[in-house]
The first five atom37 places (N, CA, C, CB, O) and aatype in JSON, in Angstrom:
{
  "aatype": [12, 16, 16, 5, 16, 5, 0, 13, 0, 10, 10, 14, 7, 3, 6, 13, 19, 6, 10, 18, 11, 19, 10, 11, 19, 5, 7, 10, 19, 2, 7, 7, 7, 3, 0, 11, 8, 19, 9, 16, 6, 7, 5, 19, 16, 19, 2, 7, 6, 9, 3, 16, 1, 11, 1, 11, 11, 4, 19, 19, 7, 3, 9, 9, 15, 13, 2, 7, 0, 2, 9, 6, 9, 19, 0, 0, 5],
  "atom_mask": [
    [1, 1, 1, 1, 1],
    [1, 1, 1, 1, 1],
    [1, 1, 1, 1, 1],
    [1, 1, 1, 1, 1],
    [1, 1, 1, 1, 1],
    [1, 1, 1, 1, 1],
    [1, 1, 1, 1, 1],
    [1, 1, 1, 1, 1],
    [1, 1, 1, 1, 1],
    [1, 1, 1, 1, 1],
    [1, 1, 1, 1, 1],
    [1, 1, 1, 1, 1],
    [1, 1, 1, 0, 1],
    [1, 1, 1, 1, 1],
    [1, 1, 1, 1, 1],
    [1, 1, 1, 1, 1],
    [1, 1, 1, 1, 1],
    [1, 1, 1, 1, 1],
    [1, 1, 1, 1, 1],
    [1, 1, 1, 1, 1],
    [1, 1, 1, 1, 1],
    [1, 1, 1, 1, 1],
    [1, 1, 1, 1, 1],
    [1, 1, 1, 1, 1],
    [1, 1, 1, 1, 1],
    [1, 1, 1, 1, 1],
    [1, 1, 1, 0, 1],
    [1, 1, 1, 1, 1],
    [1, 1, 1, 1, 1],
    [1, 1, 1, 1, 1],
    [1, 1, 1, 0, 1],
    [1, 1, 1, 0, 1],
    [1, 1, 1, 0, 1],
    [1, 1, 1, 1, 1],
    [1, 1, 1, 1, 1],
    [1, 1, 1, 1, 1],
    [1, 1, 1, 1, 1],
    [1, 1, 1, 1, 1],
    [1, 1, 1, 1, 1],
    [1, 1, 1, 1, 1],
    [1, 1, 1, 1, 1],
    [1, 1, 1, 0, 1],
    [1, 1, 1, 1, 1],
    [1, 1, 1, 1, 1],
    [1, 1, 1, 1, 1],
    [1, 1, 1, 1, 1],
    [1, 1, 1, 1, 1],
    [1, 1, 1, 0, 1],
    [1, 1, 1, 1, 1],
    [1, 1, 1, 1, 1],
    [1, 1, 1, 1, 1],
    [1, 1, 1, 1, 1],
    [1, 1, 1, 1, 1],
    [1, 1, 1, 1, 1],
    [1, 1, 1, 1, 1],
    [1, 1, 1, 1, 1],
    [1, 1, 1, 1, 1],
    [1, 1, 1, 1, 1],
    [1, 1, 1, 1, 1],
    [1, 1, 1, 1, 1],
    [1, 1, 1, 0, 1],
    [1, 1, 1, 1, 1],
    [1, 1, 1, 1, 1],
    [1, 1, 1, 1, 1],
    [1, 1, 1, 1, 1],
    [1, 1, 1, 1, 1],
    [1, 1, 1, 1, 1],
    [1, 1, 1, 0, 1],
    [1, 1, 1, 1, 1],
    [1, 1, 1, 1, 1],
    [1, 1, 1, 1, 1],
    [1, 1, 1, 1, 1],
    [1, 1, 1, 1, 1],
    [1, 1, 1, 1, 1],
    [1, 1, 1, 1, 1],
    [1, 1, 1, 1, 1],
    [1, 1, 1, 1, 1]
  ],
  "atom_positions": [
    [[113.6, 79.83, 110.06], [112.98, 80.32, 110.62], [111.88, 81.49, 109.74], [113.85, 80.64, 111.53], [112.23, 82.64, 109.46]],
    [[110.49, 80.87, 109.39], [110.57, 81.29, 109.01], [109.2, 82.87, 109.1], [111.0, 80.37, 108.34], [108.57, 82.79, 110.15]],
    [[108.79, 84.0, 108.3], [108.12, 85.04, 108.94], [107.18, 85.13, 108.5], [108.55, 86.1, 109.01], [106.85, 85.09, 107.32]],
    [[106.49, 85.28, 109.61], [104.28, 85.11, 109.76], [103.98, 86.45, 109.07], [103.23, 85.19, 111.96], [104.44, 87.55, 109.36]],
    [[103.14, 86.13, 108.12], [102.65, 87.59, 108.1], [101.51, 88.13, 108.5], [102.63, 88.0, 107.05], [100.51, 87.48, 108.19]],
    [[101.27, 89.62, 109.4], [99.86, 89.7, 109.77], [99.67, 90.57, 108.32], [99.41, 90.5, 111.48], [100.37, 90.92, 107.37]],
    [[98.06, 90.7, 108.86], [96.57, 90.7, 108.25], [96.98, 92.7, 107.91], [94.79, 90.06, 109.82], [97.92, 93.42, 108.25]],
    [[95.99, 92.88, 107.28], [96.07, 95.05, 107.59], [94.02, 94.85, 107.28], [97.58, 96.74, 105.37], [93.54, 94.54, 106.19]],
    [[93.6, 95.0, 107.94], [92.2, 95.46, 106.8], [91.9, 96.49, 106.46], [90.98, 95.25, 107.09], [91.96, 97.32, 107.36]],
    [[91.48, 96.96, 105.23], [91.06, 98.25, 104.79], [89.92, 98.35, 105.47], [90.89, 98.46, 103.35], [89.39, 97.36, 105.95]],
    [[89.34, 99.74, 105.6], [88.26, 100.39, 106.24], [87.27, 100.24, 105.22], [88.51, 101.84, 106.7], [87.37, 100.92, 104.19]],
    [[86.25, 99.37, 105.39], [85.05, 99.84, 104.55], [84.72, 100.84, 104.03], [84.19, 99.77, 104.96], [84.29, 101.7, 104.79]],
    [[84.77, 101.22, 102.31], [84.84, 101.55, 101.28], [86.25, 102.26, 101.14], [0.0, 0.0, 0.0], [86.01, 103.26, 100.46]],
    [[87.14, 102.24, 101.34], [88.59, 101.99, 101.65], [89.11, 101.6, 100.18], [88.85, 100.71, 102.87], [88.81, 100.41, 100.2]],
    [[89.55, 101.75, 99.23], [90.78, 101.21, 97.84], [91.76, 101.2, 98.64], [91.22, 102.27, 96.32], [92.28, 100.11, 98.39]],
    [[92.58, 101.85, 99.73], [93.98, 102.07, 99.36], [94.1, 102.39, 100.78], [94.46, 103.22, 98.15], [93.12, 102.93, 101.3]],
    [[95.56, 102.05, 101.82], [96.04, 103.04, 102.57], [97.3, 103.92, 102.42], [96.11, 102.54, 103.57], [97.79, 103.76, 101.3]],
    [[97.85, 104.62, 103.03], [98.88, 105.11, 102.69], [100.35, 104.56, 103.79], [98.46, 106.64, 102.66], [100.48, 104.88, 104.97]],
    [[101.22, 103.76, 103.07], [102.26, 102.7, 103.49], [102.75, 103.1, 104.95], [103.58, 102.63, 102.4], [102.95, 102.23, 105.8]],
    [[102.99, 104.75, 105.24], [103.68, 105.0, 106.62], [102.6, 104.8, 107.43], [104.38, 106.43, 106.9], [103.1, 104.44, 108.49]],
    [[101.14, 104.84, 107.59], [99.95, 104.83, 107.72], [99.97, 102.66, 108.77], [99.1, 105.27, 105.72], [99.7, 102.29, 109.91]],
    [[100.36, 102.07, 107.75], [100.27, 100.31, 107.59], [100.95, 100.2, 109.05], [101.37, 99.37, 106.01], [100.33, 99.87, 110.07]],
    [[102.97, 100.69, 108.95], [103.46, 100.47, 109.8], [103.02, 101.15, 111.14], [104.49, 100.59, 109.43], [102.9, 100.36, 112.07]],
    [[102.8, 102.19, 111.37], [102.62, 103.09, 112.44], [100.93, 102.19, 113.46], [102.32, 105.05, 111.52], [100.71, 101.99, 114.66]],
    [[100.06, 101.86, 112.04], [98.97, 101.33, 113.19], [99.11, 99.8, 113.85], [97.47, 101.35, 112.47], [98.56, 99.26, 114.81]],
    [[100.19, 99.31, 112.77], [100.27, 97.83, 113.4], [101.6, 97.55, 114.41], [100.36, 96.7, 112.08], [101.99, 96.45, 114.81]],
    [[102.2, 98.92, 114.71], [103.07, 98.69, 115.89], [103.98, 98.86, 115.35], [0.0, 0.0, 0.0], [103.9, 100.08, 115.39]],
    [[105.04, 98.64, 114.73], [106.26, 98.91, 113.9], [107.09, 99.66, 114.66], [106.03, 99.59, 112.62], [108.13, 99.29, 115.21]],
    [[106.45, 101.07, 114.69], [107.23, 101.87, 115.18], [106.47, 102.86, 115.8], [108.09, 102.29, 114.31], [105.25, 102.66, 115.8]],
    [[106.96, 104.04, 116.41], [106.81, 104.83, 117.71], [105.65, 105.55, 116.88], [108.27, 105.85, 118.42], [104.58, 105.63, 117.48]],
    [[105.69, 105.95, 115.9], [104.49, 107.19, 115.65], [104.66, 107.32, 113.95], [0.0, 0.0, 0.0], [105.63, 106.8, 113.4]],
    [[104.14, 107.69, 113.58], [104.09, 108.59, 112.11], [104.97, 108.99, 111.8], [0.0, 0.0, 0.0], [105.27, 108.51, 110.71]],
    [[105.93, 109.9, 112.27], [106.92, 110.79, 112.19], [108.38, 109.49, 112.03], [0.0, 0.0, 0.0], [109.34, 109.72, 111.29]],
    [[108.28, 108.22, 112.84], [109.36, 107.22, 112.73], [108.86, 106.3, 111.47], [109.58, 106.32, 114.23], [109.65, 106.03, 110.57]],
    [[107.87, 105.95, 111.46], [107.58, 105.44, 110.57], [108.07, 106.61, 108.77], [106.01, 105.09, 111.1], [108.72, 106.38, 107.75]],
    [[107.6, 107.33, 109.1], [108.36, 108.69, 107.6], [109.57, 108.52, 107.28], [108.55, 110.46, 107.95], [110.11, 108.63, 106.18]],
    [[110.19, 108.11, 108.8], [112.32, 108.19, 108.66], [112.28, 106.77, 108.1], [113.69, 108.31, 110.65], [112.82, 106.48, 107.04]],
    [[111.78, 106.13, 108.66], [112.43, 104.3, 107.62], [112.04, 104.31, 106.67], [111.99, 102.67, 107.96], [112.82, 103.71, 105.93]],
    [[110.74, 104.85, 105.87], [110.8, 104.31, 105.24], [111.52, 105.07, 103.67], [109.66, 103.79, 105.49], [111.43, 104.58, 102.54]],
    [[112.31, 106.61, 104.11], [112.55, 107.64, 102.98], [114.19, 107.08, 103.81], [111.68, 109.71, 102.95], [114.85, 107.63, 102.93]],
    [[114.82, 106.72, 104.35], [115.4, 105.63, 105.35], [115.57, 104.3, 104.2], [114.13, 105.25, 106.87], [116.39, 103.42, 104.45]],
    [[114.59, 104.21, 102.73], [115.29, 102.84, 102.12], [114.41, 101.28, 103.38], [0.0, 0.0, 0.0], [114.08, 100.16, 102.97]],
    [[114.34, 101.6, 104.27], [114.34, 99.74, 105.27], [113.22, 98.94, 104.83], [114.01, 99.77, 107.28], [113.25, 97.71, 104.76]],
    [[111.9, 99.92, 104.46], [110.72, 99.2, 104.47], [110.98, 99.0, 102.29], [108.99, 100.41, 105.39], [111.72, 99.62, 101.52]],
    [[109.88, 97.73, 102.03], [109.84, 96.97, 100.66], [108.08, 97.08, 100.64], [110.68, 95.07, 100.67], [107.05, 96.79, 101.25]],
    [[108.42, 97.46, 99.92], [106.42, 96.89, 99.5], [106.22, 95.64, 97.81], [105.14, 99.15, 98.79], [106.25, 95.89, 96.61]],
    [[106.06, 94.67, 98.4], [105.91, 93.99, 97.11], [107.58, 93.25, 96.53], [105.25, 95.31, 95.95], [108.09, 92.77, 95.52]],
    [[107.89, 93.56, 97.91], [109.62, 92.33, 97.81], [110.85, 94.31, 97.2], [0.0, 0.0, 0.0], [111.89, 94.71, 97.72]],
    [[110.34, 94.73, 96.43], [110.82, 96.12, 96.69], [111.09, 97.8, 97.29], [110.71, 96.14, 96.25], [110.3, 98.73, 97.43]],
    [[112.55, 97.69, 97.55], [112.57, 98.91, 98.48], [111.19, 100.12, 98.2], [114.17, 99.69, 98.18], [111.54, 100.9, 97.31]],
    [[110.5, 100.27, 98.46], [109.94, 101.75, 98.63], [110.05, 103.29, 99.33], [109.11, 101.53, 98.96], [109.76, 103.44, 100.52]],
    [[110.59, 104.64, 98.32], [110.76, 105.06, 99.67], [109.47, 106.47, 100.06], [112.57, 105.6, 99.78], [109.7, 107.29, 100.95]],
    [[108.11, 106.52, 99.18], [106.91, 106.95, 99.64], [106.2, 106.81, 100.02], [106.48, 107.2, 99.43], [105.2, 106.13, 99.81]],
    [[106.77, 107.89, 101.24], [105.81, 107.75, 102.69], [104.45, 107.48, 102.27], [105.74, 109.2, 103.7], [104.08, 106.33, 102.55]],
    [[103.45, 108.32, 101.59], [102.14, 108.54, 101.05], [101.91, 107.54, 100.08], [101.96, 109.89, 100.48], [100.92, 107.68, 99.35]],
    [[102.63, 106.56, 99.92], [102.57, 105.67, 99.09], [101.4, 104.49, 98.96], [103.67, 105.24, 99.25], [101.45, 103.58, 99.79]],
    [[100.23, 104.46, 97.8], [98.83, 103.53, 98.28], [98.98, 102.6, 97.44], [97.24, 104.15, 98.17], [99.14, 102.37, 96.24]],
    [[98.8, 101.88, 98.99], [98.95, 100.29, 99.68], [97.26, 100.0, 99.19], [99.39, 100.18, 101.92], [96.26, 100.51, 99.69]],
    [[97.36, 98.76, 97.77], [95.61, 98.43, 97.81], [96.39, 96.36, 98.51], [94.28, 98.62, 95.19], [97.48, 95.79, 98.66]],
    [[94.63, 96.03, 98.71], [94.57, 94.74, 98.54], [95.96, 93.77, 98.22], [93.63, 94.67, 97.54], [96.23, 93.57, 97.03]],
    [[96.59, 93.35, 99.0], [96.95, 92.18, 98.04], [98.53, 92.19, 98.15], [0.0, 0.0, 0.0], [99.22, 91.19, 97.98]],
    [[99.21, 93.96, 98.6], [100.53, 94.71, 98.26], [101.37, 93.65, 100.0], [100.28, 97.22, 98.3], [100.66, 93.6, 101.01]],
    [[102.32, 93.2, 100.01], [102.44, 93.36, 101.12], [104.12, 93.74, 101.52], [101.81, 92.2, 101.66], [105.14, 93.5, 100.89]],
    [[103.91, 94.42, 102.82], [105.05, 95.63, 103.12], [105.81, 94.51, 104.29], [104.27, 97.59, 103.93], [105.36, 93.73, 105.14]],
    [[106.94, 94.83, 103.9], [107.77, 94.2, 105.1], [108.63, 95.46, 105.78], [108.91, 92.88, 104.49], [109.02, 96.54, 105.33]],
    [[108.76, 94.75, 107.18], [110.11, 96.0, 108.01], [110.83, 95.27, 108.54], [109.75, 97.16, 109.3], [110.19, 94.37, 109.08]],
    [[112.55, 95.12, 108.77], [112.67, 94.75, 110.61], [111.92, 93.02, 110.59], [111.29, 96.27, 111.94], [112.12, 92.21, 111.49]],
    [[111.31, 92.82, 109.69], [111.22, 91.42, 110.1], [109.91, 91.01, 110.12], [0.0, 0.0, 0.0], [109.59, 89.82, 110.19]],
    [[108.97, 92.12, 110.06], [107.21, 91.58, 110.14], [107.27, 91.67, 108.24], [105.59, 93.18, 111.3], [108.06, 92.31, 107.55]],
    [[106.25, 90.88, 107.84], [105.83, 91.21, 106.17], [103.54, 91.71, 107.0], [106.18, 88.69, 104.45], [102.86, 91.62, 108.03]],
    [[103.46, 92.13, 105.66], [101.79, 92.78, 106.07], [101.62, 92.74, 104.69], [101.45, 94.54, 106.95], [102.24, 93.25, 103.75]],
    [[100.44, 91.9, 104.8], [99.37, 91.64, 103.94], [98.12, 92.65, 103.76], [98.9, 90.44, 104.38], [97.18, 92.56, 104.55]],
    [[98.08, 93.7, 102.65], [97.01, 94.79, 102.43], [95.51, 93.35, 102.55], [97.33, 95.92, 100.41], [95.64, 92.39, 101.8]],
    [[94.42, 93.41, 103.38], [93.5, 92.79, 102.79], [92.16, 94.18, 102.35], [93.07, 91.45, 103.92], [92.07, 95.39, 102.15]],
    [[91.44, 93.11, 102.4], [89.98, 93.69, 102.25], [88.97, 94.27, 103.51], [89.23, 92.54, 101.63], [88.8, 93.67, 104.57]],
    [[88.36, 95.55, 103.12], [87.46, 95.13, 104.63], [86.74, 93.97, 104.78], [86.36, 96.08, 104.97], [86.33, 93.34, 103.8]],
    [[86.47, 93.51, 106.37], [85.36, 92.35, 106.12], [84.22, 92.66, 106.45], [85.52, 91.13, 106.76], [83.29, 91.86, 106.32]]
  ]
}
């Protein structure tokens, strides 16, 4: 079974997005509070490594993994 990677496009002019916002906007959690909880519990990886910083600045090329989903940060179109 292969895991499909979804794209998360930064907004024009943005250089990063905070980790908890990626989970929230992609609908992987019910809200920001849930996102922060799963991050601090060590359930989220960034580029293959567990990261417990809720406000970690994710930049183009970063791959966030949570609960079987992979999200790649891409540049604004």
